[in-house]
N, C-alpha and C positions, 0 to 999 in steps of 0.2 A: 781482858783483863780475867785477875784471878779471882775465883768463888768468893774468896775471903775480904778483897775490896769492894764486892758490890755489898756486902754484908755495911759497910762504910757508908752508904748510900741512903738520904732518905728525902722526905719533901715536907714541905710547909707550903701554906696558902699564903697568894703573895698579900702584902698589903700595902697600903700608901706609902708606908716607908720604904719599901722597896723601888719607888716610881723614879726615883734618882739614878740607881743604880742600874737599873732597865734601861733609861735613857742613856746610858754609858754604854751598855751591851748591843743595844739597836745603832748605835754609830760604829759599829768596829767593821771590817770590812767583809768578813766570815759571815756577818748578818746581814749587811747590808744587799748582799749578793742574792739571797733567798728571801727574805722578808721585804715588806714594803716599807715606806716610808717612816723612820722612828719617829716622828709626830703621830702620823697615823696609827701606827702599831700601838704607842704608848694611849693615845684617847682609847683605842680598843680596850686594854688593859685597866684602864680607869673605867671605861664602861662596864668591865666583869666585877671589880673590887665594890664599884657604888650599886651594883644589883641591877646593871641596864640591858645587860647579857647575862645568857645562862653559863658561858662559857665559865670553865673553873679554870683560874692560872693558879701556879705553883712553883715554888724555886725549888731549885734540885739542891740539895746539900750534899758533901761528901764532909764526914768527919766532923758536921757542924757548919761548915763554910759553904757558903753559897758558891754554885759552879755552873748554873743552870738555869733554864727555864723550861717548864712543860705545861702544855694545859690538853683540855678535856673539851669536846666540845659535842652539841648533839644536833645532829643531821638534820632532824625533823625542826629543830629552833633555825634554819639556815638556810630553810625555803623562804628564801625573801630578796629583795631586790637589794643592792646590786648583787647577791652572790648569785642567784638564780641565773641571771645572763652571763656572767663572769665565769661561773660551774656550773654547767646545766646536770653534768651527773648527779647533782645533791639530789635531783626528783630522783633518779633512778635506786636508789638504795633503799632500805627499809626503815619505816620511822625511826625503829629504836636503836638504829646506828650512831655510835661515838667515834668523833673522831678524835686525832692526836696529833701534837704539835712540840717538837723540843728544840733547842739549841744550846750548844754549849758555851758559857761566857768567855773562853778563852779558845783562840786556835791554835793554842800547843797543847790542848788538851784532845782534841779531834785526832780520829783514827788512833786511840790507845786503847778502845773496849769500852771506853766510861759511858757512850750515849747509848750502847745496846744492852750496859746493866742494866742503867737507868730505866730504859723503855723497858725492859724486862719485868723491873719489879714492879714500875706502875702499870702495866698491864694486869699482872698479876693481883695487885690492890683492887684494878677499876672488876676484874674477872669475881673477887668477894664481893664486891658491891652488886654485884648481880647482872654486869654487862656481858653478852654474850656475841655480840657485832661490832669487834672494834677495828677500825680503819687509819690508815696513812696515807697522806697525797702528796708526797716529795714532788720536786719538777724532774723528770725525769733525768735531767743532766747532770744534776747532782747525784753523780757516782757514789761517793762516801758514803750520803745519806743513805741511797737504797741499800748497799751492803750492810752498813751498820744496822739498819730494819729488818733486811734479811737475816741475820744474827743472831735478832730478838725477837724472829718468830712470825715475818712478815711476810706473806707471799705475794706476789702480783697477781689482782682478779683478772684473769687472763679475759673473761667475757667483754671487759671493759677496755683492754690494752687499746692504745692509740684511738680509742674513742674521747680521751677526758683533755686535750688541747695540752697545757701545761702541767698538768700533773699526772701522776703515774699512779693510780689506786692499789692498795696494798692490806690487803685483810691478814688482821691475826688467825695466827692456825695454831693452836693448843697443841703441844708435843703428843699428846695423846691421838690427835688427828694428822699429824704430821706424816 
């Protein structure tokens, strides 16, 4: 994605007005492949909006139009069941670690550099907020996502490779340390 196009990207917090749009997105095949059931995922997002979960959900905007979803969550807050049983690696990371998840609304926008650009911009904002350890945990079979995350500055955490089940743990490495 050209650098000037990345300037057209922004984020806004998810509101209850976004739930029907998100419900539609969650039903799409490229979402269903990697996210849980739409009803369950929408319930999680509702919990975030209503303050029962400290994960922060955002809509990705391009030129003011919604094109995707991104969220940031705290490792320490997710060391509860059923998450610990499903992802024991949560206990292996520092308390101050945050995780990021994202998806683009339209399958036609995949593999164009939009996700990588949005992720770079979002991580830069997290860094200005003081976050120092930022991870992402794609399914290792989701090669398109892994490549996009690498382009955004994420690298496989080698110590944990092949120990995390259906998650490939990747940590963001600032350019000055790459």
